[in-house]
C-alpha positions in Angstrom: 0.1 -0.2 0.1 1.3 3.4 -1.0 2.3 5.5 2.4 1.3 9.2 2.9 3.7 12.0 2.2 4.9 12.9 5.4 8.4 14.3 6.6 11.8 12.3 6.5 14.8 12.3 8.7 16.9 15.3 7.9 20.3 14.7 7.0 23.3 17.1 8.3 23.7 20.0 6.3 26.3 21.6 8.1 29.5 22.9 6.5 31.5 19.7 5.4 30.8 18.8 1.8 29.9 15.2 1.5 33.0 13.1 -0.1 30.4 11.9 -3.3 29.7 15.8 -4.2 30.6 16.8 -7.7 32.5 20.1 -7.6 30.4 21.4 -10.2 27.1 20.9 -12.1 25.9 21.8 -16.1 22.4 21.9 -16.7 20.3 20.2 -19.4 16.8 21.1 -21.0 14.7 19.6 -23.5 14.0 21.2 -26.8 10.3 21.6 -28.1 9.2 21.9 -31.4 5.8 23.6 -30.6 3.6 25.2 -27.7 1.8 21.6 -27.3 2.2 20.6 -23.7 1.2 17.8 -21.7 -0.7 20.5 -19.6 -2.1 21.8 -23.0 -2.0 19.6 -25.7 -3.1 21.4 -28.9 -3.0 20.3 -32.8 -0.1 20.9 -34.4 1.6 20.0 -37.9 5.3 19.1 -35.9 7.5 22.1 -36.1 6.3 25.6 -34.9 9.4 27.8 -36.1 8.6 31.1 -34.3 8.0 28.9 -30.9 11.1 26.8 -31.3 13.5 29.9 -32.4 12.2 31.7 -29.0 12.3 28.4 -27.2 16.0 27.8 -28.1 16.7 31.6 -27.3 15.2 31.3 -24.2 17.7 28.7 -23.4 20.6 30.3 -23.9 19.5 33.2 -22.7 18.6 31.5 -19.4 22.1 29.7 -19.0 21.5 26.1 -19.4 25.0 24.3 -21.3 23.0 21.6 -23.1 19.8 20.8 -24.7 18.6 17.2 -25.6 16.7 16.8 -29.1 14.7 13.4 -28.2 13.8 10.8 -30.8 10.9 8.7 -31.6 9.2 7.3 -34.6 6.9 10.0 -34.7 9.1 13.0 -33.8 11.3 15.1 -36.1 14.6 14.0 -36.7 17.0 14.4 -34.2 20.1 15.2 -36.2 18.7 18.1 -38.2 17.3 19.6 -35.2 20.5 19.5 -33.4 21.9 21.3 -36.5 19.3 24.1 -36.2 20.0 24.5 -32.5 23.9 24.9 -33.5 23.1 27.3 -36.0 20.6 29.1 -33.4 23.1 29.7 -30.6 26.6 30.6 -29.5 27.1 28.3 -26.7 24.6 25.7 -25.9 25.5 21.9 -26.7 23.1 20.2 -28.9 22.6 16.1 -27.4 21.6 14.1 -30.5 19.4 11.6 -29.2 20.0 8.1 -31.5 18.8 4.9 -31.7 21.5 2.7 -33.7 19.0 0.6 -35.2 18.4 4.0 -37.2 21.8 4.8 -38.4 24.6 2.8 -39.5 27.5 3.2 -37.3 29.6 4.9 -39.8 27.3 7.2 -41.0 26.5 8.1 -37.5 29.8 8.7 -36.7 30.0 11.1 -40.0 26.8 12.5 -39.1 28.2 13.5 -35.7 31.1 14.8 -36.6 29.8 17.0 -38.9 27.2 18.5 -36.6 30.7 18.8 -33.9 32.5 20.8 -36.8 29.7 23.2 -37.6 28.9 23.7 -34.0 32.9 23.9 -33.3 33.1 21.2 -30.7 29.8 21.5 -29.3 27.9 18.1 -30.1 27.1 15.5 -27.8 25.2 12.1 -28.7 22.9 10.1 -26.3 22.5 6.5 -27.8 19.0 4.9 -27.0 19.5 1.2 -27.1 15.1 0.9 -27.0 13.0 0.1 -23.9 9.8 -0.8 -25.9 9.5 -3.6 -28.5 6.1 -1.9 -30.2 8.1 1.4 -30.8 11.4 -0.4 -32.3 9.6 -2.5 -34.5 7.7 1.1 -35.9 11.1 1.3 -37.9 11.6 -2.3 -38.5 13.7 -2.8 -35.7 12.9 -7.0 -34.6 16.1 -7.5 -32.4 15.2 -8.7 -28.8 15.6 -6.2 -25.9 18.4 -8.0 -24.0 20.6 -8.0 -27.5 20.1 -4.0 -28.1 22.8 -3.1 -25.5 25.2 -5.5 -27.2 24.4 -3.8 -30.5 24.9 -0.4 -28.6 28.3 -1.8 -27.4 29.1 -2.5 -30.7 28.2 1.0 -32.2 30.5 2.9 -29.6 33.4 1.0 -30.7 32.7 1.5 -34.4 32.1 5.7 -33.7 35.3 6.0 -31.5 37.4 3.9 -34.1 35.6 6.2 -37.1 36.6 9.4 -35.3 40.3 8.4 -34.5 41.4 5.7 -36.9 44.1 7.5 -39.3 43.9 4.8 -42.1 40.8 2.4 -43.8 39.5 0.1 -41.9 37.2 -3.2 -41.7 34.8 -4.5 -39.4 33.1 -7.7 -39.1 31.1 -7.7 -35.8 27.8 -9.5 -34.2 26.0 -6.6 -35.6 27.7 -4.8 -38.3 29.7 -5.5 -40.9 31.8 -3.0 -43.6 35.1 -3.0 -45.7 37.8 -0.2 -46.0 35.8 2.6 -44.1 37.8 6.0 -43.8 39.6 7.4 -42.8 36.7 9.0 -40.9 35.3 12.4 -40.8 36.8 13.7 -37.8 35.3 16.0 -35.0 35.9 19.4 -34.5 38.6 18.7 -31.7 38.0 16.7 -28.9 36.3 13.2 -29.0 32.6 13.8 -29.2 30.9 12.7 -25.4 28.8 9.6 -25.9 25.6 9.3 -23.4 24.0 5.8 -22.3 20.6 5.6 -20.5 18.7 2.9 -18.9 18.9 0.8 -16.1 18.6 -2.8 -17.0 21.5 -5.2 -16.1 22.8 -4.6 -20.1 22.8 -0.8 -19.7 24.5 -0.8 -16.7 27.6 -3.4 -18.0 27.8 -1.3 -21.2 27.8 2.3 -19.9 29.6 1.7 -16.9 32.5 0.2 -19.3 32.0 2.8 -22.0 29.8 5.6 -22.1 31.2 9.0 -21.1 27.9 9.9 -19.3 25.2 7.5 -18.0 21.7 9.2 -17.2 19.3 8.7 -14.4 15.6 9.5 -14.0 15.1 11.2 -10.7 15.0 8.8 -8.1 14.9 8.8 -4.1 18.3 9.7 -3.2 19.3 6.6 -1.4 18.2 4.3 -4.7 20.1 6.5 -7.0 23.2 6.6 -4.9 23.3 2.5 -5.1 22.7 3.0 -8.9 25.9 5.6 -9.0 27.9 3.2 -6.8 27.2 0.4 -9.3 28.1 2.0 -12.7 31.4 3.2 -10.7 32.1 -0.2 -9.9 31.7 -1.6 -13.6 33.9 1.0 -14.9 36.3 0.3 -12.1 36.5 -3.4 -13.1 36.6 -2.3 -16.7 40.0 -0.6 -16.1 38.5 2.7 -16.1 40.4 5.5 -14.0 37.4 7.9 -14.6 33.9 6.7 -14.3 31.1 8.0 -16.3 29.4 11.6 -15.4 25.8 11.2 -13.9 22.8 12.9 -15.5 19.6 12.7 -13.7 16.5 14.4 -14.9 13.7 16.1 -12.9 10.3 17.7 -13.9 10.6 20.5 -11.3 7.1 22.4 -10.5 8.1 25.9 -8.5 6.2 28.9 -7.4 6.9 31.6 -4.9 6.6 29.7 -1.8 6.2 26.0 -1.1 2.7 26.2 -0.6 1.9 27.9 -3.7 4.0 25.7 -5.3 1.9 22.4 -4.1 -1.4 24.4 -5.1 0.3 24.3 -8.7 1.6 21.0 -8.4 -2.1 19.9 -7.4 -3.7 21.5 -10.2 -0.7 19.9 -12.7 -1.2 16.7 -11.8 -5.1 16.8 -12.4 -4.8 18.2 -15.8 -1.6 15.7 -16.9 -3.7 12.6 -16.0 -6.4 14.1 -18.3 -4.4 14.6 -21.1 -2.8 10.9 -20.5 -6.7 9.6 -19.9 -7.6 11.0 -23.2 -5.1 10.0 -25.2 -4.4 13.6 -26.4 -0.7 13.6 -26.0 1.8 12.1 -28.6 3.2 9.8 -25.7 0.1 8.0 -25.6 0.8 6.6 -28.9 3.0 4.1 -27.2 1.9 0.5 -26.2 -0.8 0.3 -23.1 -0.2 -1.5 -20.2 2.9 -2.2 -18.1 6.2 -0.7 -19.6 9.1 -2.4 -20.6 11.8 -0.8 -19.7 13.2 -0.9 -16.4 13.4 2.7 -15.5 10.0 3.1 -15.9 9.2 0.2 -14.1 11.0 1.7 -11.2 9.8 4.9 -11.3 6.3 3.3 -11.0 7.2 1.3 -7.8 8.5 4.4 -6.1 5.2 5.8 -6.8 3.2 3.0 -5.5 5.5 2.9 -2.3 5.2 6.7 -1.5 4.4 10.2 -3.3 6.9 12.0 -1.5 10.8 11.4 -0.9 13.6 13.2 0.5 13.4 16.9 0.4 10.8 17.2 -2.6 10.7 14.2 -5.0 7.2 13.9 -6.1 6.1 10.6 -7.9 2.4 10.9 -8.6 3.2 12.6 -11.9 5.1 9.7 -12.9 2.1 7.6 -11.6 -0.4 9.3 -13.6 1.5 9.2 -17.0 2.3 5.6 -16.3 6.1 6.7 -16.3 6.0 7.8 -19.8 9.4 9.0 -19.9 11.3 11.1 -17.4 8.0 12.2 -15.1 9.4 12.4 -11.4 8.9 16.2 -10.0 10.6 18.2 -7.6 8.0 20.5 -5.8 8.5 23.5 -4.1 9.8 27.2 -3.7 12.7 28.0 -6.2 15.0 28.3 -2.9 13.6 24.3 -1.8 14.2 23.0 -5.4 17.8 24.7 -6.0 18.2 22.8 -2.5 16.9 19.4 -3.7 19.0 19.7 -6.8 22.2 20.1 -4.7 21.2 17.0 -2.7 21.3 15.0 -6.0 24.7 16.8 -6.6 26.0 16.0 -3.1 25.5 12.1 -4.2 27.7 12.6 -7.2 25.2 13.8 -10.1 27.4 16.6 -12.4 24.7 17.0 -15.3 21.5 18.2 -13.9 18.5 18.0 -16.8 15.0 19.9 -15.8 12.5 20.4 -18.1 9.0 21.8 -17.3 5.4 20.6 -18.0 4.8 24.5 -18.9 7.5 24.2 -21.4 8.8 27.4 -22.1 7.7 29.7 -19.2 9.4 26.9 -17.0 13.0 26.7 -18.8 12.6 30.7 -18.3 11.6 30.4 -14.3 14.0 27.8 -14.0 16.6 30.0 -15.6 15.9 33.2 -13.6 15.2 31.5 -10.0 17.0 28.3 -9.9 19.8 27.9 -11.4 21.8 30.8 -10.4 21.0 29.5 -6.6 22.4 26.2 -7.4 25.7 28.1 -9.2 25.9 30.6 -6.2 25.9 27.5 -3.6 28.6 25.6 -5.6 30.8 29.0 -6.0 30.4 29.3 -2.3 31.9 25.9 -1.9 34.4 26.4 -4.6 35.7 29.6 -2.5 35.4 28.3 1.0 35.7 24.9 1.0 32.6 24.7 2.8 28.4 24.1 2.1 26.7 27.3 2.4 23.4 27.2 4.1 20.5 27.0 1.3 20.3 23.4 2.1 19.8 23.9 5.9 17.3 26.8 5.5 14.8 25.4 3.1 14.4 22.0 4.3 11.2 21.2 2.6 9.8 17.7 3.2 12.6 17.5 6.2 9.9 20.1 7.9 6.5 18.9 8.8 5.1 22.1 7.5 5.9 21.0 3.8 4.0 17.6 4.0 1.0 19.5 5.3 1.3 21.9 2.1 1.7 18.4 0.2 -0.9 17.0 1.7 -3.4 19.8 2.0 -7.0 19.7 0.4 -7.0 16.0 0.4 -10.0 14.2 0.9 
């Protein structure tokens, strides 16, 4: 039975910086092509160019470091959109979501290196092995789920060799075969970072051994820390001296005070639930029923166990969407949400993705009110060697008044 939200025991937020803490953080958003949202789905032909330009400009102006260009069988092509982002911005790094079944690895290497040169070294790739048999089949991929990460592992090796091999080379592997490729088109300067996500055993095996970045959805702190330790152990066993960077994703719901944020959260979740019940949002085109991917299964398990964890992690948004993609929220004032993000940085995250439900307005609000608070705290730590007071002064669910806001108005 699901537990009611309640106050949890507060950790020590004294001056000592935890040994697991990342010394720095970079922020990621997700680029949206039109104003349709889970709150207000609207009919669209796909790309609303004026809106897209405004959105990307807002990310640049708000201080984000990266933007993810998602991929789906019914979505815009992530490479083309990434190239547009590169030309519309000066600093943002486009992250191309790429499924290995859609693009041969030598072609993928060529496309990514081209993007990297056009953006003067800003390209990143996020490899999606595929968590849904039905979605993979829409583009002719019938490889069993347990074999997709093995294909991704081979794909990574070919990408890196394509970018660095000074002479033509051939390859005859389990999934890919070619003769006398190259020398390939090189990246702008340094190797292009490769990100992996997923929480199956195969995802950990490949990501820990080979990825530059390993991505997670927002989970309770203790559970996520265990997953980070697992990734790091696999990296050590693979002989790596530097483990993958940790990327964690949230859907914050903020307002001026914690109480107002909870009023907003209750309104949002009712509207989101109706969108998903009615099938009005594109995410509902995926197969119904229990999700196949382990990340969504874990999110639903956490949601069943409790609605509220740690300082501000709320799982009801995952419950009402059947954990369709990144869906766990952080709820509170900008200070409470910034403190919650710092909790995850203290557990080892160095890349934090925050994207909202009111997509453009939330991106602007996060840039104005959340990102500066996190960066000010990290600057304080670098300057003094000690933690600041933000986490201690904005306890969120570690204070009983916050839990009262979370449960207010419930029957």
